[in-house]
N, C-alpha and C positions, 0 to 999 in steps of 0.2 A: 509464488510468494506474495504477489499482490492480492490474491483472493484471501490469503490468510490475514494480511494487514487489514483488509476491508472487513472481514468477518470478526476479527479480534478487536477492532475498534482503535487500533494504534500500533505503532512500530514496536513499542516495548512488549506488549502482550503477544504480538506475532513472533517476536524474537524468542520469547520464552517458550511458546508452543513449538517452534521449529528447532529449538536447541541451538540457536545461533546468537552471536553478539549483536547487540542493538545497532552498532555502527555498520555492520555488514548489511543488515536489512535496510537501514536508512540509506546507505549508499546505493544499493540496488534499486530502491524506489526512485531516488533522484535520477539515476541513469535511465530507468524506464521512462520517466516523465520527459527527460531530455530527448530520448530517441523518438518518442511519440510526438513531441512538440506540444504537449498539453499538460496542464496541471490536473492530476488525478485525484488529489486530496487537498483539502484545506486543513492546514495544521493548526491545532489549538493547544493550549496548555494541558488540556484533558485528553488529548488524543488526536484523531483525525476524523474528518467528515468528508465523505465522498462528494466530489463535484459531479456535475451532470455527466461529463466525459468519463469520470472515474466509475460512476454507477454503470454506465453502458459497457465500459471495458471490463468491469468485474463480472457482469453477466456473461459476456462473450468468453472471458478467460475461464470461468467456471465450467463451461461446456467442454473445454479441452481437457 
């Protein structure tokens, strides 16, 4: 799901692509960040921008 958020450029777009509610995708992203202890995205009014940790995690997650 994180790869989809990163590739779609935001939670809304990722939720649409995945066929899920925005709230579900958003909660899962928050839970992932909490579990990893790192902010993966910087949230803006226009979407999300990957942090350095987020970019690294995205690359590793895409391999899986």
